Each structure stands twice: as structure tokens, then as C-alpha cells.
N, C-alpha and C positions, 0 to 999 in steps of 0.2 A: 145299930144293926143293920139301916138302910143302906148306910154309907159302907159297911162292909160287902156289902151285896151287890151295890154299886160296883166296889173296886175290884173285887171279883169277875163282874159281868165284862169289865174292861181291860181286865188280863186277859179273860179267854179269850176275846175279841181278836184281844193283839197276838195272839199265839196263832188264831185260826189265821190272823191276814201272814203273819210270818212264814207258815205251812205254805198259803197260795202263793204268796211273793218267792220262796223257795220252788215252786213247781213251774214257775213264768219262762218260757224257752223250750226250744226243742229238743225231743228226746228220741233218741233212734232205739229202734226194738234190738239187741242181742241174742234174743231166744230165737232158737229154728222155728220155722212153719211151713206145711207143704200150700197155704194158702198165698201165700208173698213171699216174695225177697228181700226188700225194705219195707218196713212202717215207720213212718213219724210222727208223731204227736207236738204240734207248736202251741202252748198254751200261752196268751196273751194277759197283758193285765188287764185291757177291756172286758175279761170276760167271756171272748171267743175263741173256738181255737180253731187249727186246720187238723184234718186227718190227710196224711200223704200216705196213699199206698203205691208201691214201685213206682217212685215219682210224678203219680198223679193225685193231684187233689180228690178225696171222694166226694161226690155230688150230692148236693143239699140245694134249696130252693133259697133259703136266705143262710145261710151258714149255720154254723153249731155254737151255740151259747153251754157256759160251762159254770157250774158252783162248785163249793169245798164248803162241805162239813165236816167237823171233827165229831166224832161220837167214839165211846168207851177205846180211845186211844187210839183212833185209826180214822186216817181222812178218806172219809168216801166222795166220792166223786158222782155229781148229774150232770148228764149233757143232752140237749135238748137239739132236736133238727126237724125238720121237713123233709121229707122223703121226695125228691123228684117222681117216682115211680108214680107213688099213691096218691099223693100231695096229702101225706096225712104226717101230723105232728106226732113225732116218737120220743121217750124220754128214756134214757137208759143209765143205770148205774154202775159206780165202778168202785174199788177201793185200792187206797195208795199208799204202798208203805217204803218210806225212804230207808234205803239201804244205807247208803251217804250221801253228802252233797252233790253226786256226780252220778247217783245210781236209783234209780226207785222201781220197787216191784208195783205192777199193776195188772188190773182184771177189769174187766168191764163185762159184765152180765146181761147176759142178751136173751134171757129167758124172762117169759112175764106168768108170775110176778117173780120180780128176783129174788133169790134165798134167803131167807129171813134168820137167823142175824144174818149179815154179809161177812164171807169167811172166805178164806184165799183157796183155790182149788188149784188141782195140779196145773190147770191151765194157764195160769199167773206168768206174765213176761216180765223180761228185766228189759228195761233201757237205761240208757247212759246218755248223759247231758251232750248237746254236741255244742 
């Protein structure tokens, strides 16, 4: 029984690693917005990411870190950064769905606390791999 539980844990970890690996790279928002002309997220293998709005990197004190968690068949995103304006650490939750290998649906929840359970709203954006 212990061996079976251990093997199940390894399979789940491998699946999560594979999802995170698929996320690595640059993603360009294809959805329209009045807030920006271009929005790019770059997810790196080392757990850091860049957010680029209209060709300018979003300002933070020490960069943005992220982690992903698979929950109820969905990939949840947790982003942490320190704001340069008030020097407070902020954590945002997000939700990712792989539409296909080169397109994701992504929503970052800015409300405190985020909705529970996390579900996509009409504000979710589509991103294409660059």
C-alpha cells in the first residue's frame, strides 16, 4: 500500500512538473484591453517571471517569483513580488488552462481574497506562445 501511494505521488509530481515545463517561455496576450497595447509574461524554469506591459518591465523590488499547483484538474498560479511603491510583499493567485501547446487561457485575480474556488471569469485572457 505504501508503495502504491509513493508511486501515485511520483506520477502527480511528474505531471505537475510537465505542466510547469510547458508553461516556460514567453506568452503574448492576444485579447484586447483598454489598459495596455501589449502584455507579455515570461515564465522561467528557475521559478521567476517577467511581466512586460507595453515593452516595459513591470517594476518590482526583487523581481517576481511564481509557482504552480494542480488542483481539481486546473493549474493554479501563485505570483509573489515586492511592490516598489509601498515595499510590501504581494501575492496574487491565478488560473491557467492550456488551450493547446501554444495557447493558454490565463486570469490573475487581484481581489483580496481571491474567489474560492478559483474559476475563470469573462476577464480571462488568451495568450499565444512567442
